[in-house]
C-alpha positions in Angstrom: 23.1 -36.9 12.3 24.9 -33.9 13.2 24.7 -32.4 16.6 24.2 -28.8 17.2 24.7 -26.9 20.5 21.4 -25.3 21.6 20.2 -22.5 24.0 16.7 -21.7 25.1 16.4 -18.9 22.7 13.4 -16.4 22.7 9.7 -16.5 21.7 10.2 -13.1 19.8 10.6 -12.3 16.9 8.9 -15.3 15.2 10.7 -17.1 12.4 14.4 -17.6 12.0 16.5 -14.4 13.2 20.2 -14.0 12.7 21.7 -11.7 15.2 25.3 -11.8 14.1 26.4 -14.7 16.5 23.7 -17.3 15.8 20.1 -17.9 14.9 16.9 -17.8 17.0 14.1 -20.0 15.9 10.6 -19.4 16.9 7.4 -21.1 15.8 3.8 -20.5 17.1 1.6 -23.5 17.6 -1.1 -23.5 20.2 -2.1 -27.1 20.0 1.1 -28.9 19.2 2.5 -31.5 21.7 6.1 -31.4 20.4 8.1 -29.6 17.6 11.4 -30.5 15.9 13.6 -28.1 14.0 15.0 -30.0 10.9 18.3 -28.8 9.4 19.3 -29.7 5.8 22.5 -29.9 3.6 23.4 -27.1 1.3 22.8 -26.0 -1.3 19.8 -28.0 -2.3 18.5 -29.6 0.9 18.5 -33.1 -0.4 19.5 -34.5 2.9 18.2 -34.0 6.5 21.2 -33.7 8.6 19.9 -32.8 12.0 16.7 -32.9 14.1 16.6 -30.5 17.0 13.7 -30.7 19.6 12.3 -27.4 20.7 12.0 -27.9 24.4 11.2 -24.2 25.2 7.6 -23.0 24.8 6.3 -19.5 25.8 2.8 -18.4 25.2 2.4 -21.2 22.7 5.7 -20.1 20.9 8.3 -22.9 20.5 11.7 -21.6 20.4 15.4 -22.5 20.4 18.8 -20.6 19.8 21.6 -22.2 17.7 24.8 -20.5 18.3 26.5 -22.4 15.4 23.8 -21.6 12.8 24.5 -19.1 10.1 22.7 -17.3 7.2 22.1 -19.7 4.3 21.1 -22.5 6.6 18.1 -24.7 5.2 15.6 -25.8 7.7 12.0 -26.9 8.2 9.7 -28.2 11.0 8.0 -31.3 12.1 5.2 -30.7 14.5 3.7 -33.4 16.6 0.1 -33.7 17.9 -3.2 -35.4 17.5 -4.2 -36.4 13.9 -8.1 -36.1 14.2 -9.4 -34.3 11.1 -12.9 -34.8 12.3 -11.9 -32.4 15.2 -10.0 -30.0 12.9 -6.6 -31.4 14.2 -4.1 -32.4 11.4 -0.8 -32.8 13.0 1.4 -35.2 11.0 5.3 -35.3 11.9 5.9 -37.2 8.6 5.4 -33.9 6.8 8.1 -31.3 6.7 6.7 -27.8 7.1 7.6 -24.5 5.8 8.2 -21.8 8.5 5.3 -19.3 8.0 7.8 -16.5 8.7 10.6 -17.7 6.4 12.2 -14.8 4.7 13.4 -16.9 1.8 12.5 -20.3 0.5 14.0 -22.8 -1.9 11.7 -24.3 -4.4 9.6 -25.7 -6.0 7.2 -28.3 -4.5 8.2 -31.7 -6.0 4.7 -33.2 -6.1 4.0 -36.8 -5.0 1.5 -38.4 -2.5 3.9 -37.7 0.2 2.8 -34.0 0.1 -0.6 -34.9 1.6 -1.2 -35.4 5.3 -3.8 -38.3 4.7 -3.3 -41.5 2.7 -4.7 -40.6 -0.8 -4.9 -44.3 -1.6 -7.5 -44.9 1.0 -11.1 -45.7 -0.1 -13.5 -42.7 0.0 -16.3 -44.1 2.2 -18.9 -41.3 2.6 -16.3 -38.5 2.0 -14.0 -39.7 4.8 -11.0 -40.2 2.6 -8.7 -38.0 4.6 -9.1 -39.8 8.0 -6.2 -42.1 7.5 -2.9 -40.4 8.3 -0.1 -40.6 5.8 3.3 -42.0 6.9 5.2 -41.0 3.8 8.1 -38.5 4.6 7.5 -35.4 2.6 11.0 -33.8 3.1 12.6 -34.9 -0.1 9.9 -33.1 -2.2 9.5 -30.0 0.0 11.1 -26.7 -0.5 13.1 -25.5 2.4 13.1 -22.4 4.5 16.3 -20.4 4.4 17.9 -18.2 7.2 18.7 -14.9 5.6 21.2 -12.2 6.2 19.1 -9.0 6.5 22.0 -6.6 5.6 21.6 -4.6 2.4 22.9 -1.4 1.2 19.9 0.7 0.7 22.2 3.9 0.4 19.9 7.0 0.3 16.8 5.2 -1.0 13.6 7.1 -0.4 10.1 6.2 -1.3 8.9 8.4 -4.1 5.8 9.1 -2.0 3.7 10.1 -5.0 0.4 11.6 -3.8 -2.7 9.5 -4.6 -4.2 12.1 -7.0 -1.0 12.0 -9.0 -0.7 8.3 -9.0 -0.8 6.2 -12.4 -0.7 2.6 -11.8 0.6 0.0 -14.3 -0.4 -3.6 -13.3 2.2 -6.1 -14.4 3.5 -9.7 -14.1 7.3 -9.8 -13.3 8.0 -12.7 -15.7 5.3 -11.9 -18.3 6.3 -8.2 -18.7 9.9 -8.8 -19.3 10.4 -12.4 -20.6 10.2 -11.6 -24.4 11.9 -8.2 -24.4 14.9 -8.4 -26.7 16.4 -5.3 -25.2 17.2 -7.2 -22.0 20.2 -9.6 -21.5 18.8 -13.0 -21.8 19.7 -14.1 -18.3 17.7 -11.1 -16.8 14.4 -11.8 -18.7 11.5 -12.8 -16.6 13.1 -11.7 -13.4 13.3 -9.0 -10.7 16.6 -7.9 -12.2 15.0 -7.6 -15.7 12.3 -5.5 -14.3 15.0 -3.1 -12.7 17.0 -3.1 -16.0 17.5 0.4 -17.6 15.6 -0.6 -20.7 12.6 -1.7 -18.7 12.6 1.6 -16.7 13.1 3.6 -19.9 9.9 2.1 -21.3 8.0 2.6 -18.0 9.1 6.3 -17.8 8.3 6.9 -21.4 4.7 5.8 -20.5 4.4 8.2 -17.7 3.4 5.7 -15.1 4.2 6.5 -11.5 3.7 3.1 -9.9 4.1 -0.6 -10.9 1.6 -3.1 -9.2 3.3 -6.5 -9.3 1.1 -9.6 -9.4 1.8 -11.8 -6.6 5.6 -12.3 -6.0 5.3 -14.0 -2.5 6.5 -17.7 -2.5 3.7 -19.6 -4.1 2.8 -23.1 -5.4 2.0 -24.6 -8.7 -1.2 -26.7 -8.0 -0.7 -30.5 -8.4 -3.8 -30.7 -10.6 -2.2 -28.0 -12.9 1.2 -29.7 -13.0 -0.5 -33.0 -13.9 -1.9 -31.2 -16.9 1.4 -29.6 -17.8 0.3 -26.2 -16.7 1.6 -23.8 -14.0 0.0 -21.3 -11.6 1.3 -18.4 -13.6 -0.6 -15.7 -11.8 0.7 -16.7 -8.4 -2.4 -16.4 -6.4 -1.6 -19.5 -4.3 0.7 -18.1 -1.6 2.4 -20.3 1.0 5.0 -17.8 2.3 4.1 -14.4 3.2 7.5 -12.9 3.7 9.8 -14.6 1.0 10.0 -13.3 -2.5 9.4 -16.1 -5.0 12.9 -17.5 -6.2 11.5 -18.3 -9.6 11.9 -14.7 -10.5 15.5 -14.5 -9.3 18.1 -14.4 -12.1 20.9 -15.9 -10.2 19.1 -18.6 -8.1 17.2 -18.9 -4.8 20.1 -17.6 -2.8 19.8 -14.2 -4.4 16.1 -13.7 -4.5 15.9 -11.3 -1.5 18.8 -9.1 -2.6 17.4 -9.0 -6.2 14.1 -8.0 -5.0 15.5 -5.2 -2.9 17.6 -4.1 -5.8 14.7 -3.9 -8.0 12.7 -1.8 -5.5 15.7 0.6 -4.9 16.3 0.9 -8.8 12.6 1.7 -9.3 12.6 4.2 -6.5 15.6 6.1 -8.1 13.5 6.3 -11.3 10.6 7.9 -9.2 8.4 4.6 -9.5 6.6 3.1 -6.6 6.3 -0.6 -6.1 2.8 -1.9 -5.0 2.6 -5.6 -4.2 -0.5 -7.6 -4.9 -0.8 -9.7 -1.8 -2.9 -12.8 -1.1 -3.8 -13.0 2.6 -7.2 -14.4 2.2 -6.1 -18.1 1.8 -3.0 -20.3 1.2 -1.9 -22.9 -1.2 -3.0 -25.7 1.1 -6.5 -25.9 -0.5 -9.5 -27.7 1.0 -9.7 -30.7 3.3 -8.0 -32.8 0.5 -5.2 -30.5 -0.1 -1.5 -30.9 0.8 0.1 -30.3 4.1 2.9 -27.8 3.4 2.9 -25.5 6.4 -0.1 -23.9 8.3 -2.3 -27.1 8.1 0.3 -29.1 9.9 1.5 -26.4 12.3 -1.9 -25.5 13.8 -4.9 -26.1 11.5 -7.4 -24.9 14.0 -5.6 -21.5 14.7 -4.8 -20.5 11.1 -7.9 -21.6 9.1 -11.6 -21.0 9.3 -13.2 -24.4 9.9 -16.8 -25.3 9.4 -18.9 -25.0 12.4 -20.2 -28.5 13.3 -17.8 -30.1 10.8 -14.2 -28.9 11.5 -12.8 -31.5 9.0 -13.8 -29.0 6.4 -13.0 -25.4 5.6 -15.1 -22.3 5.2 -14.3 -21.0 1.7 -15.1 -17.4 0.8 -12.2 -17.5 -1.8 -13.0 -20.3 -4.3 -9.7 -21.9 -3.4 -10.9 -24.4 -0.8 -9.8 -22.4 2.5 -9.9 -19.1 4.2 -7.4 -17.7 6.7 -8.8 -17.2 10.2 -8.8 -13.6 10.8 -10.5 -14.3 14.1 -7.3 -15.6 15.6 -4.9 -13.0 16.9 -1.8 -15.0 15.8 -3.1 -15.1 12.2 -3.7 -11.4 12.3 -0.2 -10.9 13.7 1.2 -13.0 10.9 -0.4 -10.7 8.2 0.7 -7.6 10.1 4.2 -8.8 10.6 4.4 -9.5 7.0 3.1 -6.1 5.8 5.5 -4.3 8.3 8.5 -6.5 7.1 7.7 -5.7 3.4 7.5 -2.0 4.3 10.5 -1.6 6.6 12.8 -4.3 5.2 11.8 -4.5 1.5 10.8 -0.9 1.2 7.7 -1.4 -0.8 5.2 1.4 -1.2 1.8 -0.1 -0.9 -0.3 -3.2 -1.3 -3.3 -4.4 -3.2 -5.1 -7.0 -1.2 -6.6 -9.9 -3.2 -10.3 -10.6 -2.2 -10.1 -8.2 0.6 -13.7 -8.7 1.7 -12.6 -12.1 3.0 -10.3 -10.4 5.4 -13.0 -8.3 6.9 -15.4 -11.2 7.7 -15.7 -11.3 11.5 -18.2 -14.2 11.4 -20.1 -14.7 8.1 -20.8 -11.2 7.2 -18.4 -8.7 5.9 -17.7 -6.1 8.6 -15.7 -3.1 7.4 -14.8 -2.1 11.0 -13.3 -5.6 11.7 -10.1 -6.1 13.7 -8.1 -6.2 10.5 -8.9 -2.7 9.5 -8.7 -1.4 13.1 -5.2 -2.7 13.6 -4.1 -1.3 10.1 -5.4 2.1 10.9 -3.7 2.3 14.2 -0.3 1.0 12.8 2.0 3.8 12.4 3.9 1.9 9.7 1.3 0.1 7.5 -1.3 3.0 7.7 1.2 5.3 5.8 1.5 3.4 2.6 -1.0 2.9 -0.3 -3.6 0.5 0.6 -5.8 -1.0 -2.2 -8.7 -3.3 -1.7 -10.1 -5.7 -4.3 -13.4 -5.2 -2.6 -15.2 -8.5 -3.2 -14.9 -12.2 -2.3 -16.9 -15.2 -3.4 -19.0 -15.5 -0.3 -22.5 -14.2 0.3 -22.5 -10.4 0.7 -18.9 -10.3 -0.5 -19.4 -7.5 -3.1 -18.4 -4.4 -1.0 -17.3 -1.8 -3.7 -17.5 1.5 -2.0 -17.8 0.1 1.6 -14.2 0.1 2.7 -13.2 2.6 5.3 -11.2 5.9 5.0 -7.6 5.3 4.1 -8.4 2.7 1.7 -8.6 2.9 -2.3 -10.5 0.2 -4.1 -10.6 -1.5 -7.5 -13.8 0.1 -8.8 -15.5 -2.8 -10.5 -18.6 -0.6 -11.3 -16.3 1.7 -13.2 -15.1 -1.2 -15.4 -18.6 -2.4 -16.2 -20.1 0.9 -16.9 -17.4 2.2 -19.1 -17.4 -1.1 -21.2 -21.1 -1.0 -21.5 -21.2 2.7 -22.4 -18.7 2.2 -25.3 -20.5 -1.0 -26.4 -23.5 1.2 -26.8 -25.7 -0.4 -24.3 -28.8 1.4 -23.4 -29.2 3.3 -20.1 -25.6 3.9 -19.3 -25.2 7.8 -19.2 -26.7 8.3 -15.8 -24.2 6.1 -14.1 -21.3 7.3 -16.4 -21.5 10.8 -14.9 -20.5 9.3 -11.5 -17.8 7.1 -13.0 -16.1 10.0 -14.9 -16.0 12.2 -11.9 -14.6 9.8 -9.2 -17.7 7.9 -8.2 -18.9 10.2 -5.5 -22.0 8.0 -5.2 -19.7 5.3 -3.9 -17.1 7.2 -1.9 -18.3 10.7 -0.8 -20.6 9.4 1.8 -18.0 8.3 4.2 -15.5 11.2 3.8 -13.3 9.6 1.0 -12.0 11.3 -2.0 -12.0 10.6 -5.7 -8.6 8.9 -5.4 -10.4 6.1 -3.4 -11.5 4.9 -6.9 -8.9 2.8 -8.7 -10.4 3.0 -12.2 -9.6 0.3 -14.7 -11.1 -1.1 -17.9 -9.1 -4.3 -17.9 -6.8 -6.1 -15.3 -5.1 -9.4 -15.3 -8.4 -11.2 -14.5 -10.5 -11.1 -17.7 -10.0 -10.0 -21.3 -7.1 -7.8 -22.4 -8.1 -4.5 -24.0 -7.6 -6.1 -27.5 -9.7 -9.1 -26.6 -12.3 -6.9 -25.2 -13.0 -5.5 -28.7 -12.3 -8.8 -30.5 -14.3 -11.5 -28.7 -17.8 -11.8 -27.5 -17.2 -15.2 -25.7 -14.4 -16.4 -23.7 -12.0 -19.0 -25.2 -10.5 -20.7 -22.2 -10.2 -24.2 -23.7 -6.4 -24.4 -23.1 -7.0 -24.2 -19.4 -8.3 -27.7 -19.5 -11.7 -27.1 -17.9 -13.8 -27.3 -20.8 -14.1 -23.6 -21.1 -16.2 -23.5 -17.7 -13.8 -21.3 -16.0 -13.7 -17.5 -16.1 -16.6 -15.1 -16.3 -19.3 -14.9 -18.9 -20.1 -11.2 -18.1 -17.4 -9.6 -20.3 -19.5 -6.6 -21.8 -17.3 -7.1 -24.9 -17.9 -7.0 -28.6 -16.1 -8.3 -31.7 -17.3 -5.8 -34.5 -18.5 -8.7 -36.7 -15.8 -11.3 -36.4 -14.9 -13.5 -33.4 -11.1 -13.2 -32.8 -8.4 -12.3 -35.3 -9.2 -10.8 -38.7 -7.6 -9.1 -41.6 -10.6 -7.1 -42.4 -9.3 -3.5 -42.4 -12.6 -2.0 -41.5 -13.0 -4.2 -38.5 -9.4 -3.5 -37.4 -10.0 0.3 -37.7 -13.1 0.1 -35.5 -11.4 -2.1 -33.0 -8.3 0.2 -32.6 -10.6 3.2 -32.4 -12.5 1.6 -29.7 -9.4 0.8 -27.9 -8.3 4.5 -28.0 -11.7 5.4 -26.7 -11.2 3.1 -23.6 -7.7 4.4 -23.0 -8.6 8.1 -23.3 -11.7 7.6 -21.0 -9.5 5.8 -18.4 -7.1 8.7 -18.2 -9.5 11.7 -18.2 -11.7 10.1 -15.5 -11.1 11.5 -11.8 -9.7 8.9 -9.6 -6.6 6.8 -10.0 -6.1 5.1 -13.4 -4.7 1.5 -13.7 -3.5 0.3 -17.0 -2.9 -3.4 -17.6 0.6 -4.3 -19.0 0.5 -4.6 -22.7 -2.9 -2.8 -23.4 -1.1 0.0 -24.7 0.3 -2.3 -27.6 -2.8 -4.2 -27.9 -1.7 -7.4 -26.3 -4.0 -10.4 -26.9 -4.7 -13.6 -25.0 -6.7 -15.1 -28.0 -9.9 -14.7 -26.0 -8.7 -16.5 -22.9 -10.2 -14.4 -19.9 -8.7 -16.6 -17.2 -5.2 -17.2 -18.2 -4.0 -17.9 -14.6 -2.2 -21.0 -15.6 -0.8 -20.0 -19.1 2.9 -19.3 -18.5 3.6 -18.9 -22.2 3.0 -16.4 -25.0 -0.6 -16.3 -24.2 0.2 -14.2 -21.2 3.5 -12.7 -22.0 4.0 -9.1 -23.1 4.9 -8.8 -26.9 7.7 -6.6 -27.7 7.5 -6.9 -31.6 4.7 -4.5 -32.7 3.0 -3.6 -36.0 2.3 -0.1 -37.1 -1.3 0.0 -35.4 0.3 -1.2 -32.1 3.0 1.5 -32.2 0.4 4.1 -32.9 -1.8 2.8 -30.0 1.4 3.1 -27.8 1.9 6.8 -28.9 -1.9 7.5 -28.2 -1.6 6.1 -24.8 1.5 8.4 -24.1 -0.4 11.3 -25.3 -3.4 10.8 -23.0 -1.2 10.2 -20.0 0.7 13.4 -20.8 -2.4 15.3 -21.0 -3.5 13.9 -17.5 -0.1 14.8 -16.0 -0.1 18.3 -17.2 -3.6 19.3 -16.5 -4.3 19.3 -12.7 -8.2 19.5 -13.4 -8.0 15.9 -14.5 -6.5 14.6 -11.2 -8.5 16.5 -8.6 -8.3 15.8 -4.7 -12.0 16.5 -4.2 -15.1 15.9 -6.0 -16.5 18.1 -8.6 -19.7 19.8 -7.4 -21.2 21.8 -10.2 -20.5 25.0 -8.2 -18.6 28.2 -9.0 -14.7 27.9 -8.5 -12.7 30.6 -7.2 -12.9 32.6 -10.5 -16.7 32.4 -10.6 -17.0 29.7 -13.3 -18.8 26.4 -12.4 -16.3 23.6 -11.9 -18.2 21.3 -14.3 -20.9 21.3 -16.7 -22.6 18.4 -18.6 -23.4 19.1 -22.3 -25.8 17.8 -24.9 -24.8 17.8 -28.6 -26.7 21.0 -29.1 -24.5 22.8 -26.6 -27.1 23.0 -23.7 -26.7 21.4 -20.4 -28.2 18.0 -19.8 -31.6 18.0 -18.1 -33.0 15.5 -15.7 -34.9 14.0 -18.6 -31.5 13.6 -20.5 -29.9 11.8 -17.6 -32.7 9.4 -17.4 -33.0 8.7 -21.2 -32.0 5.1 -21.8 -31.3 5.9 -25.4 -28.9 8.7 -24.9 -25.4 7.6 -25.9 -23.6 10.9 -26.2 -22.4 13.3 -23.6 -20.2 16.3 -23.2 -18.1 17.1 -20.2 -16.9 20.7 -19.6 -14.2 21.1 -16.9 -13.0 24.5 -15.7 -9.3 24.9 -15.6 -9.7 26.9 -12.4 -11.3 23.9 -10.6 -8.1 22.0 -10.1 -8.3 22.2 -6.4 -4.5 22.4 -5.9 -2.2 25.3 -4.5 1.4 26.0 -4.8 3.8 26.5 -1.9 2.7 30.1 -1.6 -0.9 29.0 -1.3 -2.0 30.3 -4.7 -4.4 28.2 -6.9 -2.9 26.1 -9.5 -4.9 26.1 -12.7 -4.9 24.2 -15.9 -6.6 24.7 -19.2 -10.3 24.4 -19.6 -11.3 21.3 -21.3 -14.3 19.9 -23.1 -14.4 16.0 -23.5 -16.9 14.7 -26.0 -18.0 11.0 -25.9 -20.2 9.5 -28.6 -21.0 5.8 -28.0 -23.7 5.9 -30.8 -23.2 4.5 -34.3 -23.8 7.8 -36.0 -21.8 11.0 -36.5 -22.8 14.0 -34.6 -22.6 17.8 -35.0 -21.5 18.8 -31.4 -22.0 22.5 -30.6 -19.0 23.6 -28.6 -19.5 26.0 -25.6 -18.7 29.7 -25.7 -15.2 30.8 -24.8 -13.9 34.1 -23.5 -12.8 36.7 -25.8 -9.5 36.1 -27.4 -9.8 32.4 -26.8 -10.6 29.4 -28.9 -11.0 25.6 -28.7 -8.0 23.8 -29.7 -8.0 20.2 -30.5 -6.1 17.9 -28.2 -6.9 14.5 -29.6 -9.7 12.7 -31.5 -9.9 8.8 -31.4 -11.3 8.8 -34.8 -8.5 10.9 -36.2 -5.5 9.9 -34.1 -3.2 11.2 -36.7 -4.1 14.7 -35.8 -1.6 16.2 -33.4 -2.4 18.7 -30.6 -3.4 22.1 -31.9 -4.0 20.8 -35.5 -7.5 22.3 -35.5 -9.1 25.2 -33.8 -12.8 26.1 -33.3 -14.5 29.3 -32.1 -17.0 29.2 -29.2 -20.4 28.0 -30.5 -18.9 26.2 -33.6 -19.9 22.8 -34.5 -17.3 19.8 -33.9 -17.7 16.9 -36.2 -17.9 14.0 -33.7 -17.5 10.6 -35.5 -19.5 7.5 -34.6 -18.1 5.6 -31.6 -15.5 8.2 -30.8 -14.0 10.5 -28.2 -12.5 14.0 -28.7 -11.0 16.4 -26.4 -10.5 20.2 -26.8 -8.9 22.7 -24.6 -9.0 26.5 -24.3 -6.1 28.2 -26.2 -5.2 31.8 -27.2 -6.6 32.9 -30.5 -3.8 33.6 -33.0 -4.1 36.6 -35.2 -5.3 35.9 -38.8 
């Protein structure tokens, strides 16, 4: 093997750090007895060319400095210590381990029995299958960590810093969104470079979105059980590297993944679009006690994972994936904080959506919103200044925490999703809650000083039906996942309008597309931050699969060939986004209160179809399925640079989820003003201003429809 000159090095920073002269390697392991740094040949890492013992250890950090090392070097670790799973100790030097702080990784895992720390051929006597240590060397099939050159020409890059109340989020998958786009060069489809391409940005800008929320792009693993079935972990919620962008989305190979990611961020910033990352810090790809040994498990299992009290051979699982990261250990918290800071300072991202965020707040068993995780983030001068979004639930007891995260956090509002779906499905008893959901969910967020923009409003997301499937299927159809349709939720609150799945029935298709227009318009006129799932604007379908996490194929990919109905839905989406962006009363910073604004008008009023305001009895009526919302243009709660109030047009929003047409009496208007039609989901061909109505006139509100009108100056006859 090759010999390298060594120096003691330093315990900080963790990871592999190039200083212009050599590379410092530092790895935390509290319980290890010995650590070796393994160097591999380039470019593929097929051969191990050196093993270097790390003789220095400071505060449980093992370190060495190689003056001959350079960026591009491939490496991994072998960590020695006791192999006693029954005590939570799983050291096995036969397993090459990824550096938890690796800034780049080659890939993927080449699955075999060697990836497992135990001998999977052993008999399972009473569940003790993992007690016999494997002696197979995993290095030939393992990805390798890569030393990176941090230099990158960011130029004058500046974060767009879009205010929360002006933010419009578009959730997308890097590959799925770009892979079929014929306007992209073939070699860029499905990549970071494809997302940064001018044609992609042109489309995003035409939609009017202000931020892309990328599904996981940290280095992740395709589960062995999926690979054996010919599937992949398409969504990417199986992270094993919290610093490295996944090289599968690099157009020009693993060596360029970091630079391509940075270029993507810079290019999106130039277009005024923020980049929010969906990050998975609640668990890792190593799974349960029978999972592979890829990194953390072999470095220090007790430090990195929550182990079962009384049975440390097994893992506490609040995530449904087999393990939960140990947020009680300071080094695990440090890992996550270092990852977040790195992504902000070195990769210039603008925010994060935390997958199963409740798991991060569990101090012991219960969710504690004042846990160390939140305290550290709030005190951090870097992390606290970007957008922080929680998926406010996990799979453990008491894990559903919508509305309970602290100030400074926004949340995916699952209650918004469910109520809006049920209202438009014409379920009884939805009006009372709908009033809160349309106005920023003050019942969830006002009690602890938060604002309407704490609510990330969505009707669909990656997890569940697409918008088209929401109006086309009443049951999930996940057979292609290979789990006998047991996976995925059954609580979809969907309807199919008479036929399950695709149909050529014109009446059903008209009803479905009208319902999709209802959902899209409702989303963008609601207070809070709207989030649109990629492809919903063109009626993307997954053929009823509501858990397409393993479908890396046309089931999940964005279609770029559209029929006339799909094009019309895209145009509808652009219209409602434009309405939101030009009228500040739809994106308030504070909650509406039903009190007079600065011009003496109430900021909001709730209307019945006879034009009167709703009574307490109306709100409590389980059979009420129609409601009107009057918003004063003077209630925008924004001011210009001189401190003068910014106003918009007064709006009336009419929602009829019943199956009958209604004559809705419009409110009075000031002298010289009329109600001008903005849009009607039952008559999408009507353009803005195509019809006007005097105050007190009757508006013909079609069954299962939404209409929006605004004040306009009356034109002379």
